[in-house]
N, C-alpha and C positions, 0 to 999 in steps of 0.2 A: 227481345229475340226470345224463342221459345230454344229448348235445347237442343232440339233438330239443326237448328242454326250450325251450333257446332261441331255436330257432328258433320254436317256437311262442307264448313271450314276443313276440319280434320280431315276428308275424303279429297279435298282440291288444294291442301295445302301444295308447295312446290317439293319436286322430288329433291333428297337431299346431293348437295353437290359440293366441292371443295369451296363455294365463296361464298355459302350459304352459313352462317352462325345458328348453332344450335340452340335452343333456348328450354329451358323446362318450365310448364305450363303447367298448373295446379286450378279448375274449373271452380274448385271450393264446392261450396253450402249454398244456400238459399237463393239470392240472385247470382252468386256467382258465373255460375255456366253463360246467361245470357249476357253478362256484362264481358268476360271473357269472350265469347264469339265477337262481340262488338270492336272490340281493342284491335283483336288480331286482326279483324277484316280492316280495319282503317291502318294500320303497320302494314301489312301487305300490300295494298291500296297505294300508301304513300311511297312505295318502292322499298322499304326493309328488307334487307335479303336474311332472312330467317327460316329456319326450320322449328316447329315444335316439337319435343317430348312430351305427350299428355300425360299427366302424372295425377295418382290422387294422394288427398289427406281428410283428416276431418272426421266430421260427423257420421257418414257413410263409411268411413272406414274401420270407425269405432264398433259401429251398431253390426257390421259384418264380422267381430270376432278378434279383430287387431285390438289391444287393450292399448298398445302405445299412440293409435291413430295415425301413424306415419309407416306408410309397409316399405320393404325396404328397398321395392323398384323407385320411389323416389330419393331417395337417398342416392341410391346408386347413379340415376339420373342427374342428381345435381352435384354429386363428385364429378361426375365428365364435362358439365356444361357450364358449372359456376354461375349460372346465372339464372334465376327464377322469377316469372313474372307470376302473383299470387291471387287467386281474388279471395273474397274473405270467406273465412271457416268458422264454425259456430263452437265455441267451446262452452260447455254446461258451467252456471254457477252455482258454487257452492260445494259442488262435488262431483265423483265420476271425474275423465282425466287433466292431466295437466295443461293449462294451454300451451298448444301446440306453436303458434308463432313464438312464447317463451322456450319452449325445449327447441326449435331450431336455430332462434338467433345463440343460445347459449353452447349447442352442442359443435355449431357452425365457425364459433368465435364470432359474432356479427356483434360486435361491439359499438359501431354508431350507428345510430336512427338518426337520419336526416328528414326534415318535413320543411318543405318552400310553403309560405304561408302566402298570397297576393292577394289583395280586393279587383276585381275586374269591373269595378263600377263608372259606367252607371247602368251597366248591362246586367248586374245580380247587386242584390239589393244587399247593403252592407250600411252601418255606420261612421266605416273607417275608409274611406274610397283612398286614401293613401298608402295604406299598409302594404308590407313588402318584409317580410321577415323571415327567417330562417330558423326552425328551431332545431338544435341537437343538441340528442338526449344519449346519453350513457346508456347500451341496451342489454348488459347483462346483471348486474351488480345489483346491488342498493336490497330493499324490500323484496323485489323482484327476484331472490336464489330462491326464494319459494322455501324456506326452510321453516317449517312452522309446527310446533308440538301442543298440546294439551299437560297440564304441569300438575294441574290440582282441578279439583271438580270446579272452582271457578277461576281459573287463571288460566289462559292460552298465549302463547307467545309468539313473535315472528322477529326472525335475526337480522337486523342490517345488517351487511357487509358492504364496505367498503374495502378495497384493495389499493395498496400505492401505485402498480403497474397498470390495473383499470384506470384509474385516475389520468395517470401520464398518458396513455392511448388517447383517452378522447378528447384530452386536453390539448394534446398536439394536432391531433386530427383535425379540430373545429378550427384552430390559430391558420392550419394551413389550405384548408378549405374556403375560410375567409380570406386570405391572400390569393387564392386561386382564382376566388367569383369576383375580387375585384370589391368586396367589402370591408368596410371601413371600422365598424365597431363589436368587440365579444363583450357581452352581460353575462356573466356568471352568476346564477342562483343559489343560494345554499340558505339553511337555515343552521348554520354554523355556532349562533348565539345560544342554541339549545344543546342541541347535539356537537358539541364540540370536539370530538373523538373522528367521528365518522363525517361527518359536513365540513368538519372540519380541517380532513384531509382533503378532500375535494377542493377547498377554498385555497389552502397551502400551496397545492399544487399546478394551481390556476394562475398564482401569482410567479410562482418560480418557475414555469415554461412559459408566461407572458413576458416575462424580462427579455427572451430571446426576439420578441416581436413589436419592435419600436414603432414601426409602422401602422401598427392597428389598437387602436385606442381601445380601452380596457376600463371595465368595471365589475365591482361585486355591489349587489343587491340580495338582501334579505328577502328568501321568497317570498312571505306576505305581503308585504310590501312591494315586491318587485311584481308580481302577478295581479296584484290589485292596479299600480300605476300603468302596467301593459294594457289591462285592461280599456283602461282610460284612455293614454295614449301609447297606442303600438307603433304610431310613428317616430318616437323617439328610440325606439330597437333596431337593430339590425339582423345580428346575428346572436342568439339566446343560447348558453350552455348550462344544461342542469342535470344533476342523475337523473336514474330511472325514473322513480316514481314522481318525483316534481315536473321530470320532462314530458311523462305520459298524459298527466293532466294539461298543462299548458299548451301541450300541442293540438291538443283536442278543439281547448278554447281558442285558440288560435284559429282553426281551422274553421271553427262556427262563426269567428268573426268577419271572416272574410265573405261569409255569404251562406255558406253552406258547408258541412262537413263530408257531405258528397262530392265535393270538389278538392278534396285532399289526398294527394298522394304521397308517397313513403317510400323512401331507400333506408334498405337494413345491408351495413357492407362490414368486412372485414376480411381477416387472413384467409377462411373457408369458403369467401365467394360473394356473392351480395343478391339480397332477395327485395322485387318490388313489387310493393300491393298500395292498394285504397286503405286510408284510415277508419273508412268505415266497416258495421257487421254485417253480416249475411243477411238481414231483412229479412225471413223467412215471410211474413206477413204479405209482403208483393212478390215474392216469385214467382214467375210464371205468369205472371199478369201484362209481362212486358211494356211496364214503364219503367223499368231503374234506370238511373243514370250511370252511366259510366266514366262519367268524367274526371274521378279520382283515381281510375286505373289505367285510363287513358295519359294523365300526366305523372305516373308510376311509370308506363312507358316509354313514354320521353325520354324520362332518365338513363332507362334502359338500354334505347339507342344510341346517347351519348355515352354511356359505359362502354358498349361495346363498338363503340368508333365509327356509329352511322348517324352522326350528326345531319346529314343531308334531308335525310328521312324523319328524325327528330323535329328538325324544323318544319317539314309540309305537312304536318300533323299537327302540331302547336300552334301556326299561325291557323290551320282552316279550321281548328275548335275553337278560337278566337275568332277567327271570321264568323262562325256559325252564331255565337254567343251576339256580335256584332248587330246581327240580321234579324235579331230576336226570336231565333227558333229555341224553344229552350223546353228541358222536361217539367215536368208537374212540381216538382220541389224547388225548379230554380224561377218560378212564375213571379213576377212583378211588372211595376210599369212599363216596366223596356219589352216586358215580351210581346211578340207580334201572333207567336202559333205556339199552341204547346202541342209537345208530339211524344210518343213513346221510344222505347228505345231503338227499335229498329229504322224507323223516320230520323231519329237525332244522327245514328251512326250514316245513314244515306247523305243526310246534309253536311255532315264535315267530310265525305267522301267527294260529293258534288263541288266541295271546295276546297280541296288540293289544289295546290300551287296559288290560292289567292293568300293576300295578306290583309290584315286587320286596317282600318283606315286611322280607327281612335285609338286603340289598346296598343302599347308599345307591340312591335313583334319579335317574335324570336329569331335571332341569325344565327346561323349553320355558323358562320366564317366566324362570329365572338366567340360561340362557343366552343370552335377548337379552339380556338387562342386561351379560352379562360378553362377549358377543361382539358386540358393534357392530364394523362393517367395521373391521379393522386398518389403518392407515396404514400402507403400506409405505414402508420409509425413502427418502431419496432422498440422493445425493452432492452435496454442493456442497464444488468443490476450491477449494484457496487460490489468493490473485490472484497470488501470487508463489511463483515455483518457488525451493528451497534451491539455493543455491552447489555446484556440482557439480564436481570439479575429478578428471583423468586424472592417478592418480598411481602405475603401475604395470601388470603386465597376468602374470596366470597363463598360462602356456604348457601346455598336456596334450599327452606325446606317449607314441607306442609303443618301449619300447626293453628289450631282451632280456640287456643286460648291466647292469653294478655301477651303483650311483647315482656313485660317484666318477667311474666313466670316463664316464660321460652328463656329468657337470659340467664335466668336462676338456674335452669335445668343447663343451659350449655357450657358457664362457667362452673359448673359441677363437673359436667364431665370433660372440659379440656384441659383442664390441671394446669400447673403452673408454664408450662412452655408458651402457653398463648394468652393472647389477650384479646377479648372482645371487644373489637372498638366501636361498634355501633350496628343496630338492626335498621333497616327499612321494610317499607312496604310500599309497592307499585312506585317506587324510587322517594320515597320521601321518608327521612329519617324520624321511627317512633320511640327509640331507647339509643343512650339514655335520654332521659330530660324532651322526653314526648308532649304531644299534647293531646288531652281528652278528645278532642275535635276531630281528630284524624282518622276519617275511615279505614279500615283495615280487612284486607283481604285473607285467605288461609295461605298466602304465598309471601314467604319472608327472605328477605338478604340479609345474611349474618356474616362480617366482616371481622374474620381473624386477622390479625400480625401477632409475630412474637413478642412476646413480653418484655425482652431485654433488647428489640431490634434487631437489625442484622439482616444477614441473608438467612433462608431454611431451604430445605432439599422437600424434595416428593416424596420422599421416606416421611420425612415429617409431618406432610399433610394426611398421608395415608392412616398414620397412625390416632390424629384427631377425626378423622373419617371413623375409623374402629370404635373411636370410643363415643362417637354421638350414635353410632347404630347400637352401641350397649345400652346407650343411654333411652333407647325407642323413640328416636326422631327420626321420622322420614325425610331424609334428604332428598334431592331429586337430581341436583346437579350441583357440579363447582365452577369456579371463576378463576382460573391462577392470578394474583395481583403482582404485573412484572415492572422492574424499571426499564427503560429504555436509554444509555447513555445517562442514567444519573435521572430520567425525567420519567416522573408514572407517568403508565400506560393505561389508565383506568379511571375512573370518573367518581367523582364525589356524589355524595347522594343530596338532595334539596334538604336544607337545613342543617346538613354537615359542615 
């Protein structure tokens, strides 16, 4: 549909009444306005009692001079409705404003991302016709905290932040979701054989909370094996729970495995409301051509209607869409041997509306009755912090420095500066120990981690660290940052280096 279709929908939408639920709608960039017009038309035709508060965010807003990309009017609307239907927006790569999707999720505390990935064989071509999986992804933390620095001319860093409260919320949400939806198994994937503290925490919390759900089968897999096995045998999986980055990757892979990323809908939910969106991008190369597939946003809208308690309309929409697939009426990206007619956005939308009230004959139909039974409002997890904190002891410091000479020369300079109070335990480069007893073959950059601990053992103070840093400064060593080494209840809260 051209943009004028969206404008026509806005003019003709129902007057606001008490019986109508307001939702915030973002038409987005690229193909966004076209697929929003399509989906809203189907929602209203299916009997959804909604009124749309049209707002803007994304590239157009940014280019108009709003450096955040999100105007205050959009925030205000979402605070009012607490529900958003959002079309794809364009995020620049490598520069410009941060991802607005990430900004909204973090600002509103939308910590859970839920992506159902189901095959629609034989009507949508796929190698995995029995696939029916839900990917649940932690949505706020991990490397997506977006905390990056250039530390030396040769080295940049990105901080991976995993918190216990964040793990507890998403893990409990996943178990509650599985129980509510009648799912039988949850697989957690991490890389805690390498990232023992961050991914290790996620895994430990999964095991701790999982013990409260004996009715749900549970397993943990190392993420590289897990993803490889998932691609080969997705029918072995039911609900998959992952930290942010891994979840982002696997959810797109899973959507493509069903036949097309264009079929994927996504829910972002948390204390600040819920955002429903397609998982694909804004596709500016086909914008305005009338060929965009609205299916991903339509399936997200089905979830939105369930969320606001309008499951009958959700049932009508979903079943009409399934029947349209069965009848072989497909957009170009869905073309296969099962296609009988390839149509554009407007004709595909009309075909769905024409089938409202019909049910699919072969694909599993969508039942509002079972949806109501399984979709009672999901109680979002709350965090109860322990009444006592663990005993925290400061036992050393890692000093990161820029240095262009050998590790032996760096160690000699540091030892002379540190004095008798401190013992230089080791120096590492890119996580590999290079002093003492390093190897000549190890490639080194200009970024070094130098670990100090008190020469006589025991606990130290912040003043001790300040005096150490003053001595290093006097020695004309360019230090970048420090990381304190702490024990928590006697257990080391820091990693060793490879080779240490």
